[in-house]
N, C-alpha and C positions, 0 to 999 in steps of 0.2 A: 504494499500499499504506500501511498505517497504521504510524506510528512510535510505538513504545512504549519506555518506560524500565524496566529492570530496577531496582526501587526499592532494592535492596541495594547494587548495584554502580554504578548510574547509567550502565551501559553502554547504548548505544542499539541497540534492535532494528533490524536491517538487512534480514534476510530469513530465510525458513525454507522448507524444501522436502524431498521425499523424495529420496534419493540415486538419481541415474539410472545405470543399468547395474549395479546391485548384484548381479544374478544372473550377470553375465558376468565379474566380477573376483574379488576374494579375500575378499569379505564373509562367505561361508559358512565360511571358515577361522577366522574370529574372532568369528563371531556370538554364541557362548556367552560370550565375554569382554566384549562391549559392555555398558555400563550407561548409563542415562539420566544425563546430566551429564558423561560422558566428553568430554574435549577431542579434537578431531580437527584435522588440519592440512590447509590448502588449498594446493595446489601447482600453479602455472601450467604448463601444457604447451604452449608456444609452437609447437613443431613437430608437434603433433598433426595427422595428415593428414585426419582426419574432421571436425574442428571447430577452426577457427582461434582460438576464444575458450575452449578447454578449460581447465578447472580441476579437477584431480583432488581427491579426498577421501581422506586417509590416516589410518590408525590403527596405531601401533605398527609402522610399516614396511610395512603391508599397504594395497594399494589397494582401497578400498571401492567406488568408482565415481566419479561426477562430479556437479558442480553441473549441474542441467538446463539445457538450452540456452535455455530461456525466462528464465532467471535469470542467465546467466554473463557477458553482455557488460558489465554494470556492475562486477562483480568484476574482470573481465579489464582494463578501463580503468584501474581504481585500481592494480591489481597491476603493470601495465605502466609506470606512472608511479612506481613504487618505494614503494607504500604497502601492501605485503603484511602489514606488521606491525600494521596498525589492525584487523585482524579477530580475533574470538575465536569459534571454531566449536565447537559442542558437540552431542552426540547428545541430540535432543529427544524422540523417540518410537521405541519398538521394539515392533513387533506381528508376532511370528512366524507367526501363522496367516494374515496377509494375503498377497496375491500378492507374489512376490519382488521386484518393483519398488516396492513400497509398505511394505516391512518396517521400514526405518529412515529416520527423519527427522532433519534437522539444523536448528539454529537458529544464526544468525550475528549477532553483536553487533558494533558499532563500539566499539572500546575507548575508555574515557575518557581524554582527554588529559592 
């Protein structure tokens, strides 16, 4: 993937993706509250029986879904080593007319040291 800088903050682009499982969790309960640029929290779920590398995406106490399996191993490795605080995750795109699994996209930056 391409590494890009956000010129204003100098945070390093790490990943971007559509939220996996958005239609199965609580995204519909807060869809009208979400705005582009809103910060979301990444929460490691070590005991997830379906995916040992599961990282949930939370907004205001609601689970929106997960980082997709194709992206989550790198996050998991860093988080399991105690580096959860290096990520800044924000809503990047909202397309309510898209399929439920492609309605909300997140961008993740590595915070500037």
